C-alpha positions in Angstrom: 93.9 69.6 134.8 94.3 67.3 131.8 93.5 63.6 131.8 96.1 61.0 132.3 98.0 59.9 129.2 95.7 57.5 127.1 98.7 55.4 126.0 102.3 54.9 127.1 105.1 52.5 126.3 106.6 50.5 129.2 110.1 49.5 128.1 110.7 47.3 131.2 108.2 44.5 130.3 107.8 45.5 127.4 104.1 46.4 127.2 101.7 48.9 125.8 99.9 50.5 128.7 96.5 52.0 128.1 94.2 54.2 130.2 91.1 51.9 130.1 88.5 54.1 128.6 85.7 51.5 129.3 86.2 52.4 133.0 86.0 56.1 132.7 84.8 58.4 134.2 84.4 56.5 137.4 87.9 54.9 137.5 91.2 55.9 136.0 92.7 52.4 135.6 95.6 51.4 133.5 95.4 48.3 131.3 98.7 46.6 130.5 99.0 44.8 127.2 102.1 42.7 127.2 101.4 41.0 123.9 99.6 41.7 120.6 96.5 39.4 121.4 95.8 41.4 124.6 96.2 44.7 122.7 93.9 43.5 119.9 91.3 42.6 122.6 91.7 46.1 124.1 91.1 47.7 120.7 88.0 45.7 120.0 86.6 46.3 123.5 87.1 50.1 123.0 89.5 50.3 126.0 91.4 52.4 123.4 89.6 54.2 120.6 89.6 57.2 118.2 91.1 57.0 114.8 94.5 58.8 115.3 95.0 57.1 118.7 94.3 53.7 117.2 96.9 54.5 114.6 99.4 55.2 117.3 98.3 52.1 119.2 98.7 49.9 116.2 102.2 51.3 115.6 103.2 50.5 119.2 101.7 47.0 118.8 104.0 46.3 115.9 107.0 47.5 118.0 105.8 45.3 120.8 105.7 42.2 118.5 109.2 43.0 117.3 110.5 43.4 120.9 109.0 40.1 121.9 110.4 38.3 118.8 107.0 37.4 117.7 105.8 36.8 114.1 105.7 40.5 113.2 103.7 40.3 109.9 101.1 38.1 111.6 100.8 40.5 114.5 100.5 43.4 112.2 97.7 41.8 110.3 95.8 41.1 113.5 96.2 44.7 114.6 95.3 46.2 111.3 92.1 44.2 111.0 91.0 44.6 114.7 88.5 47.4 113.7 87.7 48.2 110.0 86.5 51.8 109.8 89.2 53.9 111.3 91.8 54.1 108.5 94.6 55.3 110.9 94.8 51.8 112.5 95.8 50.1 109.3 98.1 52.9 108.1 99.8 53.3 111.5 100.5 49.5 111.6 101.7 49.6 107.9 104.1 52.5 108.7 105.8 50.8 111.6 105.8 47.4 109.8 107.6 49.0 106.9 110.2 50.4 109.2 110.7 46.9 110.7 111.0 45.4 107.2 113.6 48.0 106.2 115.7 47.2 109.2 114.9 50.4 111.0 113.8 50.6 114.7 110.1 50.0 114.9 109.8 51.6 118.3 111.5 54.8 117.1 109.0 54.8 114.3 106.0 54.4 116.7 107.4 57.2 118.8 107.7 59.4 115.7 104.1 58.7 114.7 102.9 59.7 118.1 104.9 62.9 118.1 103.5 63.8 114.6 99.9 63.3 115.8 100.6 65.6 118.7 101.9 68.2 116.4 98.9 67.7 114.1 96.6 68.3 117.0 98.2 71.7 117.7 97.9 72.7 114.1 94.3 71.7 113.8 93.5 73.7 117.0 95.2 76.8 115.5 93.5 76.5 112.1 90.1 75.6 113.6 90.1 78.5 116.0 89.6 80.9 113.0 86.2 79.4 112.4 84.9 79.9 116.0 82.9 83.1 116.5 83.2 85.1 119.7 80.9 83.8 122.4 80.4 80.5 120.6 78.1 77.8 121.7 79.5 74.7 120.2 77.8 71.3 119.9 80.1 68.2 119.6 79.5 64.5 119.3 81.4 61.4 120.6 84.9 62.1 121.9 87.6 63.8 120.0 90.1 64.9 122.7 93.4 63.5 123.9 91.6 60.2 124.7 91.0 59.8 120.9 93.6 61.6 119.0 96.8 62.5 120.8 97.9 66.0 121.8 94.7 67.8 122.9 92.6 66.2 120.2 90.9 67.2 116.9 87.4 68.8 117.3 87.9 69.0 121.0 91.2 70.7 120.5 89.5 73.5 118.6 86.9 73.9 121.4 89.7 73.9 124.0 91.6 76.5 122.0 88.4 78.6 121.8 88.0 78.3 125.6 91.5 79.3 126.3 91.1 82.3 123.9 87.9 83.4 125.7 85.7 82.7 122.7 83.8 79.7 124.0 80.6 80.4 125.9 79.4 76.8 126.2 80.2 73.3 125.0 77.2 71.1 124.3 78.1 67.4 124.6 75.9 64.9 122.8 75.8 61.7 125.0 76.6 59.5 122.0 74.6 56.4 122.4 74.9 53.5 122.8 78.3 53.6 124.6 78.1 57.2 125.8 81.5 58.4 124.7 80.3 61.9 124.9 78.9 61.9 128.4 81.6 59.6 129.7 84.7 60.8 127.9 84.1 64.3 126.5 82.5 65.6 129.6 85.4 64.1 131.6 87.9 65.9 129.5 85.9 69.1 129.4 85.6 69.1 133.2 89.3 68.5 133.7 90.0 71.5 131.4 87.5 73.9 133.1 85.3 74.1 130.0 81.6 75.1 130.8 79.6 72.3 129.3 76.3 70.4 129.4 75.5 66.8 128.3 72.3 66.3 126.3 70.6 63.2 124.9 71.4 62.7 121.2 67.7 63.0 120.5 67.6 66.5 122.0 70.0 68.0 119.5 67.2 69.1 117.1 65.3 70.9 119.8 68.6 72.6 121.0 69.3 73.8 117.4 65.8 75.0 116.9 66.0 77.1 120.1 68.9 79.1 118.6 71.5 78.0 121.2 74.0 76.4 118.8 76.4 78.5 116.8 78.8 75.8 115.5 79.0 72.0 115.3 82.4 70.4 115.6 83.0 66.7 115.0 85.9 64.4 114.3 86.2 61.7 111.7 87.4 58.1 111.5 87.9 58.1 107.8 87.5 60.8 105.1 87.1 59.5 101.5 88.6 61.2 98.5 85.3 63.0 97.7 85.0 64.4 101.2 82.5 61.9 102.6 83.1 61.6 106.3 82.7 58.5 108.4 82.3 59.3 112.1 80.6 58.0 115.2 77.0 57.0 114.4 74.7 60.0 114.9 77.0 62.4 113.1 75.0 62.3 109.8 71.9 63.2 111.8 73.6 66.3 113.2 74.8 67.3 109.7 71.3 67.1 108.3 69.9 69.1 111.2 72.7 71.7 110.9 71.8 72.2 107.2 68.2 72.7 108.1 69.0 75.3 110.8 71.8 77.1 108.9 74.5 76.1 111.4 78.1 75.5 110.2 79.0 71.8 110.4 82.8 71.5 110.7 84.8 68.3 110.7 88.3 68.3 112.3 90.6 65.5 111.3 94.4 65.1 110.7 95.5 64.2 107.2 96.3 60.7 108.5 92.5 60.2 108.6 92.1 61.1 104.9 91.9 58.1 102.7 92.4 59.0 99.0 92.3 55.4 98.1 88.6 55.2 99.0 86.7 57.0 96.2 83.5 58.0 98.1 81.4 57.2 101.1 80.0 54.1 99.7 83.5 52.5 99.8 84.0 53.1 103.5 83.5 49.9 105.6 81.2 50.5 108.5 81.8 48.4 111.6 78.7 46.6 112.9 79.0 45.9 116.6 77.3 43.5 119.0 73.6 43.8 119.9 74.3 43.8 123.6 75.7 47.3 123.4 72.2 48.5 122.5 70.1 46.0 124.4 72.1 46.5 127.6 73.3 49.5 129.6 76.2 49.1 132.0 75.6 45.4 131.9 71.9 45.6 132.7 69.3 44.6 130.1 67.1 47.5 128.8 65.3 45.4 126.2 63.6 42.0 126.4 65.9 39.0 126.2 66.5 37.9 122.6 65.8 41.4 121.1 67.7 42.0 117.9 69.5 45.3 117.4 70.9 47.4 114.5 74.2 48.7 115.9 76.5 50.4 113.3 79.4 52.1 115.0 79.6 54.8 112.4 77.6 56.6 109.7 78.7 58.5 106.6 78.1 62.2 106.0 78.2 63.3 102.4 80.5 66.2 101.6 77.8 68.6 100.6 76.7 68.7 104.2 80.2 69.5 105.5 80.9 73.3 105.8 84.6 72.9 106.2 87.2 70.2 106.9 90.0 71.4 109.3 93.2 69.5 108.9 96.7 69.9 110.2 97.7 71.5 106.9 94.9 74.0 106.6 91.1 74.3 106.0 89.4 72.6 103.1 86.4 74.6 102.0 84.4 73.7 100.0 85.0 70.0 100.8 85.5 68.2 97.5 88.0 66.1 95.7 90.2 69.0 94.5 90.4 70.6 98.0 91.3 67.3 99.6 93.9 66.5 97.0 95.4 69.9 97.5 95.8 69.7 101.2 97.2 66.2 101.0 100.0 67.5 98.7 101.0 70.1 101.3 
């Protein structure tokens, strides 16, 4: 049983309606955003998240501003800058803004973007399945399912396809500190789809790999630079280093909308720094002394030499380098 839709358009208000991911897995609560400021706040609070889904959300935000008769360029700027690392947010906003400037229907353009991301998810699942061995034990990080991407997801879509094909023995779900998108969201989606899974502390990944119980690591991406560097939820780089040491394939799954050829390398990817309370508090309760400082980057960057393959909606890039990325983007 799949999760409720993470986003829908309510034409009656109008409004963008989100499944509030901050309330999962305990409560499936919809959050109505009747204007762009409320939608920006939802994006920043992670009520909606995941690079491709943020692109879709931004597109609908522009359509919402147009429907309300608001200052559409100003609304687009607020949406595009709500979070800096996920490239899809800015590009999704720009695409629908361009439709509005050209006199085309921005809502139709937002619908088209959503449909294209759904199709990309299906394509990534089909391509990625070829990299999954029989009886695979897959380790994943953060959340890359329908709650983050559209369709059935990116990395999660590959794991789900493997499960449906009888090739997945077990899905290991890293909890993904500090906001637990793995244990809260990926475990939620895995359970609803009947996937056998276990949650593990992020710090247990090394021991799990050393025990020989991981055959493949699948992660998503929030931005892929032109050289193949991958920005993803913090902790991804650690997994890539561990995978290299243990000889485990490390595969990134991301649609072409997440590839940013305008960013030359990983050093050019802006990494969002989030508030200290996300680290010093857990579910609102303090877990560190009052006034404790925190280092809380939302993402880290994995260099391309640690990425075994990049699965896109147009095919697999392997080895991951500038030429391979340029080729798949021309498809």
